N, C-alpha and C positions, 0 to 999 in steps of 0.2 A: 475413546474416540474412534469412530469406524474409519474415517478418511485419513489419508496420509497428508498431514498438514504441510509437508515440504511441496508436494504436488499442488496443493491448493495455493500456497504462496507463490509458486512459479506461475500459475494461472492468474493470480492477482496482479503480478508484475506485467504480464502480457495484456490483461484487460486494462490496467492503468495506462500502458503505453499506446494502446489503441484509442484511448480517451473515451472508453465505452462506459458512460455513466450508468446505463441500465444493467450492464454486467456487474459493475461494482455494487449496485443495490442488491443484487442477488447474493453477493458474497458477504455483505455486512449484516451483523445482528442489529436489531432496532436500537440498541443502546450503545452502539459503537462510538469509541472516542478516537480522536486524531490530534496528536501533538507533535509539532516540529519547532524549528527555530523562529517561525513567524506565526503559527497557528495553534490554537488550543480550542477544539470543538467537541461537543458532546451531542449524541443522538444522530440517527441515520440522515435526517434531512439536512442538518447543519454540516455534517461531514461531507455529504454529497455535494452540497452548495460550494464548500470550500474547494473540492476537487474540480467542479465545473468551472470555478473562477480560475484555477490554475490552467485548465485546458483551454479556456477562452483567451488566455493571455500568452499562449505560445503556438507556434505553428506546428511543432512536433515535440514530443517528449518520449524518450526511450529509457526505460528502466532496465538495465542489464545486470543481472546477478553475477557477482564474481565469486562469492562464497556463501553458502547456505548451511546453517546449523540448526537442527531441530531437537528440541528437548521437551518432553511432556507436552504442554499445550502452547509452547512458544516456538517461533522461528526467529532466528537472528540472521539477517542477510546484509552482506556487504555489497553495495550496488554502485555502479557507474551510471549516472543519469545524464543523458545527452539531451540538451535542450536546443531546439531549432538547428539541429544538425552539427553545431560547432561548440557550444558551451558545455563543458563537463563539470558535473558536481559529483563529489564523492560522498556517499551517504551510508549510514547503517540504519536499517529498520529493525525494530523489535515488534513483532506481531503476535498478538495473543488470540487464541481460538477458543470458542466454547465447545461443549461436548457434541454439538451437531456439525462442527467444522466451519462455522461462521466466524468471521473476524469480529472480535470485540474490542481490540484495542491496537492502534498503530502508533508507535513512538519513533520518530525519525531524528537522527542526529547527524550533522555535518561532520565530515572528517574521515 
């Protein structure tokens, strides 16, 4: 893989925090999957729709990386997510990338 996936992951968290749906589209593989404690979506349109739903239901959302580990084509990130400026969620993301540096899988876990 040519790109540094840790840098791509940091860009992903920034793009997500900006609620930039078009930016996310550029980062995702067409067959991207998203799974968390509430969502299980497959395919870029379905995953983008799930993100748009999140964005429309919050005033602000800031994904702040606390620790990031990259190995092969995976990034594991411990995040502090601040919703609407005051609600804090602790989340661990496991993000998988393809050989082109596109995100093919995001699995998010609370805790």
